[in-house]
C-alpha positions, 0 to 999 in steps of 0.5 A: 793362872795356875802352874802346869803340872807337867814340865819339860826336862832334859835327860843328860847322859853321864857318858857323853853329850847325848840327851833326851827331852821328856816330860815330868809330872812335878806333883808326883815326882819331886826329886831329880829323875835318874833313868838308865837308857840307851846312848847311841854315841857309846852304843850301850845303856847308861844312866841319864840324869835330869837337867834343865832345858836352856 
């Protein structure tokens, strides 16, 4: 059976313990994802980095 092209990833906040869960196409994006998104705990936009879902 073939591997799926998209996998679920967890975007962890660099400021707090907040995280988003999203999908990533592993064929197109091979490096770790870094995105600036809103963190409601600190109430501002911060950088989120990719982590594994446990």
